[in-house]
PyMOL Python script that loads the backbone (N, CA, C, O; Angstrom):
from pymol import cmd

cmd.read_pdbstr("""\
ATOM      1  N   UNK A   1     125.472  55.761  40.684  1.00  0.00           N
ATOM      2  CA  UNK A   1     124.601  54.785  40.069  1.00  0.00           C
ATOM      3  C   UNK A   1     125.190  54.419  38.700  1.00  0.00           C
ATOM      4  O   UNK A   1     125.571  55.297  37.926  1.00  0.00           O
ATOM      5  N   UNK A   2     125.257  53.131  38.419  1.00  0.00           N
ATOM      6  CA  UNK A   2     125.827  52.667  37.151  1.00  0.00           C
ATOM      7  C   UNK A   2     124.887  52.971  35.988  1.00  0.00           C
ATOM      8  O   UNK A   2     123.691  53.190  36.178  1.00  0.00           O
ATOM      9  N   UNK A   3     125.447  52.978  34.790  1.00  0.00           N
ATOM     10  CA  UNK A   3     124.645  53.233  33.593  1.00  0.00           C
ATOM     11  C   UNK A   3     123.566  52.168  33.430  1.00  0.00           C
ATOM     12  O   UNK A   3     122.440  52.484  33.046  1.00  0.00           O
ATOM     13  N   UNK A   4     123.898  50.901  33.720  1.00  0.00           N
ATOM     14  CA  UNK A   4     122.913  49.826  33.617  1.00  0.00           C
ATOM     15  C   UNK A   4     121.786  50.023  34.616  1.00  0.00           C
ATOM     16  O   UNK A   4     120.616  49.847  34.277  1.00  0.00           O
ATOM     17  N   UNK A   5     122.123  50.380  35.823  1.00  0.00           N
ATOM     18  CA  UNK A   5     121.102  50.598  36.858  1.00  0.00           C
ATOM     19  C   UNK A   5     120.196  51.767  36.472  1.00  0.00           C
ATOM     20  O   UNK A   5     118.985  51.703  36.685  1.00  0.00           O
ATOM     21  N   UNK A   6     120.765  52.828  35.909  1.00  0.00           N
ATOM     22  CA  UNK A   6     119.959  53.966  35.446  1.00  0.00           C
ATOM     23  C   UNK A   6     119.026  53.532  34.315  1.00  0.00           C
ATOM     24  O   UNK A   6     117.855  53.910  34.274  1.00  0.00           O
ATOM     25  N   UNK A   7     119.573  52.730  33.401  1.00  0.00           N
ATOM     26  CA  UNK A   7     118.777  52.252  32.273  1.00  0.00           C
ATOM     27  C   UNK A   7     117.597  51.407  32.737  1.00  0.00           C
ATOM     28  O   UNK A   7     116.502  51.510  32.185  1.00  0.00           O
ATOM     29  N   UNK A   8     117.815  50.576  33.745  1.00  0.00           N
ATOM     30  CA  UNK A   8     116.771  49.666  34.229  1.00  0.00           C
ATOM     31  C   UNK A   8     115.872  50.278  35.300  1.00  0.00           C
ATOM     32  O   UNK A   8     114.937  49.622  35.758  1.00  0.00           O
ATOM     33  N   UNK A   9     116.132  51.509  35.706  1.00  0.00           N
ATOM     34  CA  UNK A   9     115.335  52.161  36.753  1.00  0.00           C
ATOM     35  C   UNK A   9     113.861  52.200  36.347  1.00  0.00           C
ATOM     36  O   UNK A   9     113.521  52.627  35.244  1.00  0.00           O
ATOM     37  N   UNK A  10     113.013  51.758  37.233  1.00  0.00           N
ATOM     38  CA  UNK A  10     111.573  51.787  36.994  1.00  0.00           C
ATOM     39  C   UNK A  10     111.033  50.566  36.271  1.00  0.00           C
ATOM     40  O   UNK A  10     109.819  50.426  36.125  1.00  0.00           O
ATOM     41  N   UNK A  11     111.897  49.693  35.821  1.00  0.00           N
ATOM     42  CA  UNK A  11     111.442  48.482  35.146  1.00  0.00           C
ATOM     43  C   UNK A  11     110.942  47.481  36.173  1.00  0.00           C
ATOM     44  O   UNK A  11     111.456  47.407  37.289  1.00  0.00           O
ATOM     45  N   UNK A  12     109.943  46.719  35.785  1.00  0.00           N
ATOM     46  CA  UNK A  12     109.460  45.634  36.641  1.00  0.00           C
ATOM     47  C   UNK A  12     108.878  44.556  35.744  1.00  0.00           C
ATOM     48  O   UNK A  12     108.556  44.805  34.582  1.00  0.00           O
ATOM     49  N   UNK A  13     108.748  43.374  36.285  1.00  0.00           N
ATOM     50  CA  UNK A  13     108.159  42.261  35.542  1.00  0.00           C
ATOM     51  C   UNK A  13     106.668  42.226  35.804  1.00  0.00           C
ATOM     52  O   UNK A  13     106.209  42.452  36.923  1.00  0.00           O
ATOM     53  N   UNK A  14     105.908  41.933  34.731  1.00  0.00           N
ATOM     54  CA  UNK A  14     104.468  41.777  34.884  1.00  0.00           C
ATOM     55  C   UNK A  14     104.172  40.343  35.266  1.00  0.00           C
ATOM     56  O   UNK A  14     104.893  39.425  34.875  1.00  0.00           O
ATOM     57  N   UNK A  15     103.129  40.157  36.017  1.00  0.00           N
ATOM     58  CA  UNK A  15     102.713  38.816  36.389  1.00  0.00           C
ATOM     59  C   UNK A  15     101.738  38.266  35.354  1.00  0.00           C
ATOM     60  O   UNK A  15     101.024  39.031  34.704  1.00  0.00           O
ATOM     61  N   UNK A  16     101.705  36.951  35.200  1.00  0.00           N
ATOM     62  CA  UNK A  16     100.721  36.339  34.306  1.00  0.00           C
ATOM     63  C   UNK A  16      99.451  35.980  35.059  1.00  0.00           C
ATOM     64  O   UNK A  16      98.509  35.448  34.471  1.00  0.00           O
ATOM     65  N   UNK A  17      99.418  36.266  36.356  1.00  0.00           N
ATOM     66  CA  UNK A  17      98.240  35.988  37.172  1.00  0.00           C
ATOM     67  C   UNK A  17      97.805  37.265  37.884  1.00  0.00           C
ATOM     68  O   UNK A  17      98.094  37.446  39.067  1.00  0.00           O
ATOM     69  N   UNK A  18      97.109  38.153  37.166  1.00  0.00           N
ATOM     70  CA  UNK A  18      96.664  39.394  37.798  1.00  0.00           C
ATOM     71  C   UNK A  18      95.694  39.124  38.930  1.00  0.00           C
ATOM     72  O   UNK A  18      95.026  38.091  38.954  1.00  0.00           O
ATOM     73  N   UNK A  19      95.620  40.046  39.859  1.00  0.00           N
ATOM     74  CA  UNK A  19      94.696  39.934  40.981  1.00  0.00           C
ATOM     75  C   UNK A  19      93.654  41.036  40.859  1.00  0.00           C
ATOM     76  O   UNK A  19      93.992  42.195  40.617  1.00  0.00           O
ATOM     77  N   UNK A  20      92.406  40.678  41.026  1.00  0.00           N
ATOM     78  CA  UNK A  20      91.302  41.628  40.918  1.00  0.00           C
ATOM     79  C   UNK A  20      90.500  41.625  42.208  1.00  0.00           C
ATOM     80  O   UNK A  20      90.429  40.614  42.907  1.00  0.00           O
ATOM     81  N   UNK A  21      89.902  42.759  42.514  1.00  0.00           N
ATOM     82  CA  UNK A  21      89.096  42.898  43.726  1.00  0.00           C
ATOM     83  C   UNK A  21      87.626  43.092  43.357  1.00  0.00           C
ATOM     84  O   UNK A  21      87.325  43.835  42.423  1.00  0.00           O
ATOM     85  N   UNK A  22      86.697  42.435  44.076  1.00  0.00           N
ATOM     86  CA  UNK A  22      85.271  42.673  43.827  1.00  0.00           C
ATOM     87  C   UNK A  22      84.945  44.160  43.950  1.00  0.00           C
ATOM     88  O   UNK A  22      85.410  44.840  44.865  1.00  0.00           O
ATOM     89  N   UNK A  23      84.144  44.644  43.020  1.00  0.00           N
ATOM     90  CA  UNK A  23      83.775  46.057  42.981  1.00  0.00           C
ATOM     91  C   UNK A  23      84.653  46.867  42.042  1.00  0.00           C
ATOM     92  O   UNK A  23      84.262  47.952  41.612  1.00  0.00           O
ATOM     93  N   UNK A  24      85.835  46.355  41.718  1.00  0.00           N
ATOM     94  CA  UNK A  24      86.754  47.018  40.800  1.00  0.00           C
ATOM     95  C   UNK A  24      86.209  46.902  39.375  1.00  0.00           C
ATOM     96  O   UNK A  24      85.647  45.870  39.006  1.00  0.00           O
ATOM     97  N   UNK A  25      86.375  47.953  38.579  1.00  0.00           N
ATOM     98  CA  UNK A  25      85.985  47.912  37.175  1.00  0.00           C
ATOM     99  C   UNK A  25      87.247  47.883  36.332  1.00  0.00           C
ATOM    100  O   UNK A  25      88.158  48.688  36.526  1.00  0.00           O
ATOM    101  N   UNK A  26      87.290  46.948  35.396  1.00  0.00           N
ATOM    102  CA  UNK A  26      88.443  46.800  34.510  1.00  0.00           C
ATOM    103  C   UNK A  26      88.000  46.944  33.063  1.00  0.00           C
ATOM    104  O   UNK A  26      86.845  46.692  32.721  1.00  0.00           O
ATOM    105  N   UNK A  27      88.932  47.351  32.229  1.00  0.00           N
ATOM    106  CA  UNK A  27      88.693  47.481  30.800  1.00  0.00           C
ATOM    107  C   UNK A  27      89.440  46.339  30.114  1.00  0.00           C
ATOM    108  O   UNK A  27      90.665  46.253  30.205  1.00  0.00           O
ATOM    109  N   UNK A  28      88.704  45.463  29.428  1.00  0.00           N
ATOM    110  CA  UNK A  28      89.286  44.250  28.846  1.00  0.00           C
ATOM    111  C   UNK A  28      88.690  43.963  27.477  1.00  0.00           C
ATOM    112  O   UNK A  28      87.662  44.527  27.102  1.00  0.00           O
ATOM    113  N   UNK A  29      89.350  43.078  26.734  1.00  0.00           N
ATOM    114  CA  UNK A  29      88.822  42.575  25.476  1.00  0.00           C
ATOM    115  C   UNK A  29      88.214  41.204  25.736  1.00  0.00           C
ATOM    116  O   UNK A  29      88.845  40.351  26.360  1.00  0.00           O
ATOM    117  N   UNK A  30      87.003  40.991  25.264  1.00  0.00           N
ATOM    118  CA  UNK A  30      86.344  39.702  25.429  1.00  0.00           C
ATOM    119  C   UNK A  30      86.698  38.828  24.243  1.00  0.00           C
ATOM    120  O   UNK A  30      86.490  39.212  23.091  1.00  0.00           O
ATOM    121  N   UNK A  31      87.242  37.636  24.532  1.00  0.00           N
ATOM    122  CA  UNK A  31      87.755  36.756  23.490  1.00  0.00           C
ATOM    123  C   UNK A  31      86.722  35.764  22.977  1.00  0.00           C
ATOM    124  O   UNK A  31      86.759  35.376  21.809  1.00  0.00           O
ATOM    125  N   UNK A  32      85.805  35.352  23.840  1.00  0.00           N
ATOM    126  CA  UNK A  32      84.844  34.312  23.453  1.00  0.00           C
ATOM    127  C   UNK A  32      83.463  34.653  23.992  1.00  0.00           C
ATOM    128  O   UNK A  32      83.320  35.422  24.942  1.00  0.00           O
ATOM    129  N   UNK A  33      82.453  34.067  23.367  1.00  0.00           N
ATOM    130  CA  UNK A  33      81.075  34.194  23.839  1.00  0.00           C
ATOM    131  C   UNK A  33      80.476  32.804  23.924  1.00  0.00           C
ATOM    132  O   UNK A  33      80.578  32.016  22.984  1.00  0.00           O
ATOM    133  N   UNK A  34      79.850  32.505  25.057  1.00  0.00           N
ATOM    134  CA  UNK A  34      79.187  31.213  25.257  1.00  0.00           C
ATOM    135  C   UNK A  34      77.677  31.431  25.224  1.00  0.00           C
ATOM    136  O   UNK A  34      77.092  31.851  26.222  1.00  0.00           O
ATOM    137  N   UNK A  35      77.032  31.148  24.071  1.00  0.00           N
ATOM    138  CA  UNK A  35      75.602  31.430  23.929  1.00  0.00           C
ATOM    139  C   UNK A  35      74.723  30.682  24.922  1.00  0.00           C
ATOM    140  O   UNK A  35      73.676  31.192  25.319  1.00  0.00           O
ATOM    141  N   UNK A  36      75.133  29.469  25.335  1.00  0.00           N
ATOM    142  CA  UNK A  36      74.289  28.708  26.267  1.00  0.00           C
ATOM    143  C   UNK A  36      74.206  29.353  27.649  1.00  0.00           C
ATOM    144  O   UNK A  36      73.217  29.165  28.357  1.00  0.00           O
ATOM    145  N   UNK A  37      75.231  30.112  28.040  1.00  0.00           N
ATOM    146  CA  UNK A  37      75.205  30.779  29.345  1.00  0.00           C
ATOM    147  C   UNK A  37      75.022  32.285  29.223  1.00  0.00           C
ATOM    148  O   UNK A  37      74.713  32.956  30.208  1.00  0.00           O
ATOM    149  N   UNK A  38      75.215  32.826  28.004  1.00  0.00           N
ATOM    150  CA  UNK A  38      75.129  34.274  27.809  1.00  0.00           C
ATOM    151  C   UNK A  38      76.325  35.012  28.383  1.00  0.00           C
ATOM    152  O   UNK A  38      76.251  36.211  28.650  1.00  0.00           O
ATOM    153  N   UNK A  39      77.431  34.296  28.576  1.00  0.00           N
ATOM    154  CA  UNK A  39      78.622  34.901  29.180  1.00  0.00           C
ATOM    155  C   UNK A  39      79.716  35.135  28.139  1.00  0.00           C
ATOM    156  O   UNK A  39      79.896  34.352  27.207  1.00  0.00           O
ATOM    157  N   UNK A  40      80.424  36.218  28.327  1.00  0.00           N
ATOM    158  CA  UNK A  40      81.635  36.468  27.580  1.00  0.00           C
ATOM    159  C   UNK A  40      82.793  35.915  28.387  1.00  0.00           C
ATOM    160  O   UNK A  40      82.713  35.828  29.613  1.00  0.00           O
ATOM    161  N   UNK A  41      83.871  35.540  27.710  1.00  0.00           N
ATOM    162  CA  UNK A  41      85.040  34.983  28.403  1.00  0.00           C
ATOM    163  C   UNK A  41      86.249  35.860  28.092  1.00  0.00           C
ATOM    164  O   UNK A  41      86.526  36.184  26.938  1.00  0.00           O
ATOM    165  N   UNK A  42      86.957  36.233  29.151  1.00  0.00           N
ATOM    166  CA  UNK A  42      88.147  37.071  29.059  1.00  0.00           C
ATOM    167  C   UNK A  42      89.342  36.269  29.550  1.00  0.00           C
ATOM    168  O   UNK A  42      89.259  35.577  30.564  1.00  0.00           O
ATOM    169  N   UNK A  43      90.449  36.364  28.830  1.00  0.00           N
ATOM    170  CA  UNK A  43      91.704  35.754  29.263  1.00  0.00           C
ATOM    171  C   UNK A  43      92.742  36.863  29.375  1.00  0.00           C
ATOM    172  O   UNK A  43      92.979  37.599  28.416  1.00  0.00           O
ATOM    173  N   UNK A  44      93.360  36.982  30.550  1.00  0.00           N
ATOM    174  CA  UNK A  44      94.455  37.929  30.759  1.00  0.00           C
ATOM    175  C   UNK A  44      95.577  37.133  31.399  1.00  0.00           C
ATOM    176  O   UNK A  44      95.497  36.775  32.574  1.00  0.00           O
ATOM    177  N   UNK A  45      96.619  36.854  30.635  1.00  0.00           N
ATOM    178  CA  UNK A  45      97.670  35.979  31.134  1.00  0.00           C
ATOM    179  C   UNK A  45      97.073  34.621  31.440  1.00  0.00           C
ATOM    180  O   UNK A  45      96.441  34.016  30.573  1.00  0.00           O
ATOM    181  N   UNK A  46      97.260  34.126  32.659  1.00  0.00           N
ATOM    182  CA  UNK A  46      96.700  32.839  33.078  1.00  0.00           C
ATOM    183  C   UNK A  46      95.315  32.984  33.704  1.00  0.00           C
ATOM    184  O   UNK A  46      94.731  31.989  34.133  1.00  0.00           O
ATOM    185  N   UNK A  47      94.786  34.189  33.763  1.00  0.00           N
ATOM    186  CA  UNK A  47      93.496  34.441  34.403  1.00  0.00           C
ATOM    187  C   UNK A  47      92.351  34.220  33.419  1.00  0.00           C
ATOM    188  O   UNK A  47      92.457  34.531  32.232  1.00  0.00           O
ATOM    189  N   UNK A  48      91.250  33.672  33.944  1.00  0.00           N
ATOM    190  CA  UNK A  48      90.014  33.487  33.157  1.00  0.00           C
ATOM    191  C   UNK A  48      88.896  34.195  33.900  1.00  0.00           C
ATOM    192  O   UNK A  48      88.704  33.992  35.098  1.00  0.00           O
ATOM    193  N   UNK A  49      88.160  35.031  33.175  1.00  0.00           N
ATOM    194  CA  UNK A  49      87.085  35.809  33.761  1.00  0.00           C
ATOM    195  C   UNK A  49      85.819  35.590  32.950  1.00  0.00           C
ATOM    196  O   UNK A  49      85.811  35.825  31.741  1.00  0.00           O
ATOM    197  N   UNK A  50      84.741  35.140  33.604  1.00  0.00           N
ATOM    198  CA  UNK A  50      83.437  34.975  32.956  1.00  0.00           C
ATOM    199  C   UNK A  50      82.648  36.263  33.169  1.00  0.00           C
ATOM    200  O   UNK A  50      82.559  36.765  34.290  1.00  0.00           O
ATOM    201  N   UNK A  51      82.077  36.793  32.089  1.00  0.00           N
ATOM    202  CA  UNK A  51      81.372  38.072  32.133  1.00  0.00           C
ATOM    203  C   UNK A  51      79.885  37.852  31.895  1.00  0.00           C
ATOM    204  O   UNK A  51      79.475  37.496  30.790  1.00  0.00           O
ATOM    205  N   UNK A  52      79.081  38.062  32.926  1.00  0.00           N
ATOM    206  CA  UNK A  52      77.632  37.868  32.856  1.00  0.00           C
ATOM    207  C   UNK A  52      76.973  39.019  32.095  1.00  0.00           C
ATOM    208  O   UNK A  52      77.517  40.119  32.000  1.00  0.00           O
ATOM    209  N   UNK A  53      75.787  38.735  31.559  1.00  0.00           N
ATOM    210  CA  UNK A  53      74.967  39.722  30.840  1.00  0.00           C
ATOM    211  C   UNK A  53      75.729  40.350  29.680  1.00  0.00           C
ATOM    212  O   UNK A  53      75.545  41.529  29.376  1.00  0.00           O
ATOM    213  N   UNK A  54      76.580  39.565  29.036  1.00  0.00           N
ATOM    214  CA  UNK A  54      77.410  40.089  27.960  1.00  0.00           C
ATOM    215  C   UNK A  54      76.618  40.243  26.672  1.00  0.00           C
ATOM    216  O   UNK A  54      75.828  39.368  26.316  1.00  0.00           O
ATOM    217  N   UNK A  55      76.825  41.349  25.976  1.00  0.00           N
ATOM    218  CA  UNK A  55      76.211  41.601  24.678  1.00  0.00           C
ATOM    219  C   UNK A  55      77.106  40.984  23.604  1.00  0.00           C
ATOM    220  O   UNK A  55      78.216  41.474  23.394  1.00  0.00           O
ATOM    221  N   UNK A  56      76.666  39.926  22.915  1.00  0.00           N
ATOM    222  CA  UNK A  56      77.528  39.268  21.931  1.00  0.00           C
ATOM    223  C   UNK A  56      77.979  40.181  20.799  1.00  0.00           C
ATOM    224  O   UNK A  56      78.976  39.884  20.140  1.00  0.00           O
ATOM    225  N   UNK A  57      77.273  41.283  20.554  1.00  0.00           N
ATOM    226  CA  UNK A  57      77.696  42.242  19.534  1.00  0.00           C
ATOM    227  C   UNK A  57      78.991  42.954  19.932  1.00  0.00           C
ATOM    228  O   UNK A  57      79.646  43.568  19.089  1.00  0.00           O
ATOM    229  N   UNK A  58      79.362  42.874  21.215  1.00  0.00           N
ATOM    230  CA  UNK A  58      80.575  43.530  21.711  1.00  0.00           C
ATOM    231  C   UNK A  58      81.788  42.603  21.701  1.00  0.00           C
ATOM    232  O   UNK A  58      82.851  42.972  22.201  1.00  0.00           O
ATOM    233  N   UNK A  59      81.643  41.401  21.137  1.00  0.00           N
ATOM    234  CA  UNK A  59      82.757  40.459  21.073  1.00  0.00           C
ATOM    235  C   UNK A  59      83.922  41.086  20.307  1.00  0.00           C
ATOM    236  O   UNK A  59      83.749  41.543  19.177  1.00  0.00           O
ATOM    237  N   UNK A  60      85.084  41.108  20.910  1.00  0.00           N
ATOM    238  CA  UNK A  60      86.265  41.700  20.303  1.00  0.00           C
ATOM    239  C   UNK A  60      86.463  43.168  20.644  1.00  0.00           C
ATOM    240  O   UNK A  60      87.526  43.728  20.372  1.00  0.00           O
ATOM    241  N   UNK A  61      85.455  43.799  21.235  1.00  0.00           N
ATOM    242  CA  UNK A  61      85.568  45.204  21.646  1.00  0.00           C
ATOM    243  C   UNK A  61      86.219  45.299  23.024  1.00  0.00           C
ATOM    244  O   UNK A  61      86.249  44.326  23.777  1.00  0.00           O
ATOM    245  N   UNK A  62      86.739  46.481  23.341  1.00  0.00           N
ATOM    246  CA  UNK A  62      87.199  46.739  24.712  1.00  0.00           C
ATOM    247  C   UNK A  62      85.950  47.104  25.519  1.00  0.00           C
ATOM    248  O   UNK A  62      85.214  48.021  25.153  1.00  0.00           O
ATOM    249  N   UNK A  63      85.722  46.390  26.603  1.00  0.00           N
ATOM    250  CA  UNK A  63      84.518  46.604  27.399  1.00  0.00           C
ATOM    251  C   UNK A  63      84.869  46.847  28.866  1.00  0.00           C
ATOM    252  O   UNK A  63      85.937  46.462  29.341  1.00  0.00           O
ATOM    253  N   UNK A  64      83.953  47.485  29.557  1.00  0.00           N
ATOM    254  CA  UNK A  64      84.095  47.690  31.000  1.00  0.00           C
ATOM    255  C   UNK A  64      83.390  46.541  31.712  1.00  0.00           C
ATOM    256  O   UNK A  64      82.249  46.204  31.395  1.00  0.00           O
ATOM    257  N   UNK A  65      84.086  45.944  32.681  1.00  0.00           N
ATOM    258  CA  UNK A  65      83.544  44.827  33.452  1.00  0.00           C
ATOM    259  C   UNK A  65      83.744  45.125  34.933  1.00  0.00           C
ATOM    260  O   UNK A  65      84.855  45.420  35.375  1.00  0.00           O
ATOM    261  N   UNK A  66      82.656  45.044  35.692  1.00  0.00           N
ATOM    262  CA  UNK A  66      82.738  45.212  37.151  1.00  0.00           C
ATOM    263  C   UNK A  66      82.936  43.830  37.763  1.00  0.00           C
ATOM    264  O   UNK A  66      82.114  42.936  37.563  1.00  0.00           O
ATOM    265  N   UNK A  67      84.015  43.654  38.499  1.00  0.00           N
ATOM    266  CA  UNK A  67      84.354  42.367  39.106  1.00  0.00           C
ATOM    267  C   UNK A  67      83.394  42.077  40.253  1.00  0.00           C
ATOM    268  O   UNK A  67      83.190  42.917  41.129  1.00  0.00           O
ATOM    269  N   UNK A  68      82.802  40.876  40.241  1.00  0.00           N
ATOM    270  CA  UNK A  68      81.891  40.470  41.316  1.00  0.00           C
ATOM    271  C   UNK A  68      82.506  39.406  42.210  1.00  0.00           C
ATOM    272  O   UNK A  68      82.144  39.294  43.381  1.00  0.00           O
ATOM    273  N   UNK A  69      83.438  38.620  41.664  1.00  0.00           N
ATOM    274  CA  UNK A  69      84.071  37.548  42.437  1.00  0.00           C
ATOM    275  C   UNK A  69      85.407  37.215  41.790  1.00  0.00           C
ATOM    276  O   UNK A  69      85.513  37.175  40.564  1.00  0.00           O
ATOM    277  N   UNK A  70      86.433  36.973  42.615  1.00  0.00           N
ATOM    278  CA  UNK A  70      87.729  36.591  42.063  1.00  0.00           C
ATOM    279  C   UNK A  70      88.475  35.714  43.054  1.00  0.00           C
ATOM    280  O   UNK A  70      88.572  36.038  44.238  1.00  0.00           O
ATOM    281  N   UNK A  71      89.003  34.593  42.556  1.00  0.00           N
ATOM    282  CA  UNK A  71      89.814  33.678  43.362  1.00  0.00           C
ATOM    283  C   UNK A  71      91.259  33.781  42.882  1.00  0.00           C
ATOM    284  O   UNK A  71      91.595  33.239  41.829  1.00  0.00           O
ATOM    285  N   UNK A  72      92.125  34.473  43.642  1.00  0.00           N
ATOM    286  CA  UNK A  72      93.507  34.654  43.195  1.00  0.00           C
ATOM    287  C   UNK A  72      94.308  33.355  43.161  1.00  0.00           C
ATOM    288  O   UNK A  72      95.268  33.247  42.399  1.00  0.00           O
ATOM    289  N   UNK A  73      93.935  32.378  43.964  1.00  0.00           N
ATOM    290  CA  UNK A  73      94.660  31.101  43.969  1.00  0.00           C
ATOM    291  C   UNK A  73      94.425  30.320  42.681  1.00  0.00           C
ATOM    292  O   UNK A  73      95.328  29.646  42.186  1.00  0.00           O
ATOM    293  N   UNK A  74      93.220  30.410  42.143  1.00  0.00           N
ATOM    294  CA  UNK A  74      92.868  29.696  40.915  1.00  0.00           C
ATOM    295  C   UNK A  74      92.943  30.596  39.674  1.00  0.00           C
ATOM    296  O   UNK A  74      92.875  30.109  38.545  1.00  0.00           O
ATOM    297  N   UNK A  75      93.081  31.903  39.887  1.00  0.00           N
ATOM    298  CA  UNK A  75      93.101  32.896  38.798  1.00  0.00           C
ATOM    299  C   UNK A  75      91.843  32.826  37.940  1.00  0.00           C
ATOM    300  O   UNK A  75      91.911  32.889  36.713  1.00  0.00           O
ATOM    301  N   UNK A  76      90.706  32.695  38.596  1.00  0.00           N
ATOM    302  CA  UNK A  76      89.415  32.706  37.909  1.00  0.00           C
ATOM    303  C   UNK A  76      88.492  33.681  38.616  1.00  0.00           C
ATOM    304  O   UNK A  76      88.612  33.915  39.819  1.00  0.00           O
ATOM    305  N   UNK A  77      87.572  34.242  37.851  1.00  0.00           N
ATOM    306  CA  UNK A  77      86.644  35.179  38.465  1.00  0.00           C
ATOM    307  C   UNK A  77      85.409  35.375  37.615  1.00  0.00           C
ATOM    308  O   UNK A  77      85.242  34.776  36.552  1.00  0.00           O
ATOM    309  N   UNK A  78      84.543  36.249  38.135  1.00  0.00           N
ATOM    310  CA  UNK A  78      83.297  36.583  37.463  1.00  0.00           C
ATOM    311  C   UNK A  78      83.137  38.090  37.497  1.00  0.00           C
ATOM    312  O   UNK A  78      83.639  38.769  38.393  1.00  0.00           O
ATOM    313  N   UNK A  79      82.427  38.596  36.503  1.00  0.00           N
ATOM    314  CA  UNK A  79      82.164  40.024  36.446  1.00  0.00           C
ATOM    315  C   UNK A  79      80.864  40.299  35.721  1.00  0.00           C
ATOM    316  O   UNK A  79      80.257  39.399  35.141  1.00  0.00           O
ATOM    317  N   UNK A  80      80.444  41.547  35.760  1.00  0.00           N
ATOM    318  CA  UNK A  80      79.223  41.999  35.100  1.00  0.00           C
ATOM    319  C   UNK A  80      79.589  42.970  33.985  1.00  0.00           C
ATOM    320  O   UNK A  80      80.366  43.903  34.188  1.00  0.00           O
ATOM    321  N   UNK A  81      79.021  42.738  32.807  1.00  0.00           N
ATOM    322  CA  UNK A  81      79.221  43.611  31.660  1.00  0.00           C
ATOM    323  C   UNK A  81      78.618  44.976  31.952  1.00  0.00           C
ATOM    324  O   UNK A  81      77.450  45.070  32.329  1.00  0.00           O
ATOM    325  N   UNK A  82      79.415  46.048  31.778  1.00  0.00           N
ATOM    326  CA  UNK A  82      78.911  47.401  32.004  1.00  0.00           C
ATOM    327  C   UNK A  82      78.758  48.206  30.727  1.00  0.00           C
ATOM    328  O   UNK A  82      78.015  49.187  30.704  1.00  0.00           O
ATOM    329  N   UNK A  83      79.445  47.812  29.664  1.00  0.00           N
ATOM    330  CA  UNK A  83      79.301  48.525  28.400  1.00  0.00           C
ATOM    331  C   UNK A  83      80.580  48.547  27.590  1.00  0.00           C
ATOM    332  O   UNK A  83      81.650  48.172  28.068  1.00  0.00           O
ATOM    333  N   UNK A  84      80.445  48.990  26.363  1.00  0.00           N
ATOM    334  CA  UNK A  84      81.580  49.072  25.439  1.00  0.00           C
ATOM    335  C   UNK A  84      82.361  50.339  25.733  1.00  0.00           C
ATOM    336  O   UNK A  84      81.786  51.420  25.859  1.00  0.00           O
ATOM    337  N   UNK A  85      83.678  50.201  25.843  1.00  0.00           N
ATOM    338  CA  UNK A  85      84.576  51.328  26.039  1.00  0.00           C
ATOM    339  C   UNK A  85      85.099  51.803  24.692  1.00  0.00           C
ATOM    340  O   UNK A  85      85.180  53.004  24.433  1.00  0.00           O
ATOM    341  N   UNK A  86      85.456  50.838  23.829  1.00  0.00           N
ATOM    342  CA  UNK A  86      86.003  51.163  22.520  1.00  0.00           C
ATOM    343  C   UNK A  86      85.685  50.026  21.562  1.00  0.00           C
ATOM    344  O   UNK A  86      85.919  48.859  21.875  1.00  0.00           O
ATOM    345  N   UNK A  87      85.154  50.367  20.402  1.00  0.00           N
ATOM    346  CA  UNK A  87      84.837  49.332  19.422  1.00  0.00           C
ATOM    347  C   UNK A  87      86.103  48.820  18.764  1.00  0.00           C
ATOM    348  O   UNK A  87      87.081  49.551  18.606  1.00  0.00           O
ATOM    349  N   UNK A  88      86.070  47.560  18.386  1.00  0.00           N
ATOM    350  CA  UNK A  88      87.209  46.905  17.732  1.00  0.00           C
ATOM    351  C   UNK A  88      87.368  47.436  16.316  1.00  0.00           C
ATOM    352  O   UNK A  88      86.389  47.766  15.648  1.00  0.00           O
ATOM    353  N   UNK A  89      88.613  47.512  15.873  1.00  0.00           N
ATOM    354  CA  UNK A  89      88.859  47.898  14.484  1.00  0.00           C
ATOM    355  C   UNK A  89      88.971  46.661  13.601  1.00  0.00           C
ATOM    356  O   UNK A  89      89.210  46.770  12.398  1.00  0.00           O
ATOM    357  N   UNK A  90      88.798  45.480  14.203  1.00  0.00           N
ATOM    358  CA  UNK A  90      88.848  44.218  13.480  1.00  0.00           C
ATOM    359  C   UNK A  90      87.450  43.646  13.331  1.00  0.00           C
ATOM    360  O   UNK A  90      86.599  43.843  14.198  1.00  0.00           O
ATOM    361  N   UNK A  91      87.212  42.944  12.242  1.00  0.00           N
ATOM    362  CA  UNK A  91      85.954  42.217  12.083  1.00  0.00           C
ATOM    363  C   UNK A  91      86.073  40.906  12.813  1.00  0.00           C
ATOM    364  O   UNK A  91      87.027  40.159  12.596  1.00  0.00           O
ATOM    365  N   UNK A  92      85.117  40.610  13.679  1.00  0.00           N
ATOM    366  CA  UNK A  92      85.135  39.358  14.442  1.00  0.00           C
ATOM    367  C   UNK A  92      84.108  38.421  13.890  1.00  0.00           C
ATOM    368  O   UNK A  92      83.957  37.306  14.390  1.00  0.00           O
TER     369      UNK A  92
END
""", "prot")
cmd.dss("prot")
cmd.show_as("cartoon", "prot")
cmd.util.cbc("prot")
cmd.orient("prot")
């Protein structure tokens, strides 16, 4: 095995369009809050996830979201807010 091949062993490229399965719980940062719908909005790469029942006090925190629906072709989905995993160290 060449030195370059050894160096690159285990490397892979990340996708900008993650795929999520209903029922899966993910830990994400919520970037926006839409007061008219009560939803938080998450962006991961090209994916957009709307989070129902979001607590606006958790904006900017790492939160747990249970996926309820996801369309991999459009990279959009919906989830339910489950709670704060880690508070942000930044003021939002």
